[in-house]
C-alpha positions in Angstrom: 24.6 -100.9 -8.0 24.2 -103.4 -10.9 24.2 -107.1 -10.3 27.1 -108.9 -12.0 26.0 -111.6 -14.4 27.7 -114.9 -14.3 28.5 -116.2 -17.7 26.7 -119.4 -18.5 28.9 -122.1 -20.1 27.2 -123.8 -23.0 28.3 -127.3 -23.9 28.1 -129.2 -27.2 26.0 -132.3 -27.5 29.0 -134.7 -27.6 30.5 -133.0 -24.5 27.1 -133.1 -22.7 26.5 -136.7 -23.6 29.9 -137.7 -22.3 29.3 -135.9 -19.0 25.9 -137.6 -18.5 27.0 -141.0 -19.7 24.4 -141.2 -22.5 24.6 -141.3 -26.2 24.3 -138.2 -28.4 21.3 -139.9 -30.0 19.6 -140.2 -26.6 20.4 -136.5 -25.9 18.9 -135.5 -29.3 15.8 -137.5 -28.4 15.4 -135.6 -25.2 15.8 -132.3 -27.1 13.3 -133.3 -29.8 10.7 -134.2 -27.1 11.6 -131.0 -25.2 12.3 -133.1 -22.1 15.3 -130.8 -21.3 15.9 -127.1 -21.9 18.5 -126.2 -24.6 19.9 -123.1 -26.2 20.0 -122.5 -30.0 23.0 -120.5 -31.2 22.4 -120.1 -34.9 22.0 -123.8 -36.0 24.0 -125.1 -33.1 22.3 -126.7 -30.1 23.9 -126.2 -26.8 23.2 -127.4 -23.2 24.0 -125.2 -20.2 26.0 -126.3 -17.2 22.9 -125.5 -15.1 20.8 -127.9 -17.1 23.4 -130.7 -16.8 23.6 -130.2 -13.0 19.8 -130.3 -12.8 19.6 -133.6 -14.8 22.2 -135.1 -12.4 20.4 -133.8 -9.3 17.0 -135.0 -10.6 18.4 -138.5 -11.3 20.4 -138.9 -8.0 18.9 -141.5 -5.7 19.9 -141.1 -2.0 21.4 -143.9 -0.1 19.2 -145.7 2.5 20.0 -144.8 6.1 20.5 -147.9 8.3 
């Protein structure tokens, strides 16, 4: 039996920036510094949904329990 591969959705920089609430310039800086993984498709740079979710997860600060 072969495993079924799930297609990875690749997002443009403007779309990714909007989802993360940062500027495209900030996103390009992260890419230039290789602070985040990215995918090159020809000359286009794309960010996977998994990377976006990882950035959100990494930046999430839990609430204090009282």
